[in-house]
Each structure stands twice: as structure tokens, then as C-alpha cells.
N, C-alpha and C positions, 0 to 999 in steps of 0.2 A: 712460027717456031713450034715444033712438036715436042711432046713430053713422052718419056719412056713409060711412065706409069700414070696414066690419066686417072685411074681410080683413086690413087693416094692423093693426087692433087685435089680432087673433088672433096675428099674427106677432110683434108686440111682446111679447105675453104669453109666447110660446114662448121667446123669448130670455131673459126673466126667469127662467123655470122652469129652463132649461138652466144659467144662471149660478148659481142657488141650488143646483142639483144638484152642480155642480162644487165649490162651496164646502163642501157637506156631505161629499163624497168626500175632499176635501183635509183636512178636519177629522178624519174617521175615520182616514185614513192617519197623520196626526200623532199621534192618540191611540194607535193600535196601535204605532207606532214608540216612543213614550214608554213605553208599557206594557211592551214587550219589553226596553227598556234597563233599566228598574227591576226587571223580573222577573229578569234576569241578575244585577243587583247584589244583590238580596235573596237570591237563591239562593246566591250565594257567601258571603254573611254567615251564612246559616242552615246551610250545609253545613260551615262551619268551614275555609274555604280559609286556608292559613297566612298569606297576605298580609293578610287581614282580621283574623285573630286577632292578628297582630303590630301592626296599626294600632290596634286597640282596646286592646291592652296599652300602647301608647305614649300613648294618651289618659289612661290611669291610673284610669279609673272602674271598670272591670271588664268581664267578658264579658257580663254581663246586658244592657248597653247594645247590644251587637251583636245579641243575640236580639230585643230590643225594636225596634231600628231595622229589622231584617229583617222582623219581623212587621208593623210599620206599613207597610212598603213592599209586602208581599204583599197586605194589605188594600186599599191604595190602588190597586194594579194591577187588582184585581178590580173595585173601584168605578169605575175609569177606563173599563173596558170595558162597564159597564152604563150605558146612556144617561141614565137618571134619576138616577144617582149620580155621574156623571162630574165634576160641579163639586166634590163632596165629596172625590173622589179627588185632584183637582188641589190642593185646599186642604190635604189631609193631606200630600201630597208636598212642598208648599211649606214 
């Protein structure tokens, strides 16, 4: 199939490519920000920050839950930064 105006067809395709590139960049920025936030939260749980220890004492189940939660968050952060595992990372964080 031939087009009457091949130049306009190429320009329209360029706009679509630019739009999808911006969407990917925005998605990656969101993933990195989310990963950084959960990395900080999991780090404080695993490091034994007194506020985290006190919070998990108040829950009453025990400190093992703090370690489990921190470990799940670390694994999710790693999965979130690997493109093929990002959906599983989000699912685990949810």
C-alpha cells in the first residue's frame, strides 16, 4: 500500500515514538522512587532502628515479623528494578 504523503506519515510516527519514550522514562522514574522509598524502609527494619523495634513490639507478634517484612521488602525492591520481574515486585509490595 502506498501513501500519498509519506513525509507526514513519518512525522506522525515520530510523535508516537517520542510519546512512548516519555512514558517509559516516567515509569522508570516512578519505579526508582518507589524502590528507594522501600529500600530505606526495609533498611531501617533490618538494621533494628529503635522506632521499628518499638513498633513491632507494640504489634505483639514478635521481632521475627520485622525481619520477615524487611526481607520481603528487600526482595521486592530488587525485583522492582529488574524489568522482567517488576510486576512481581509490585505484587509482593502490595
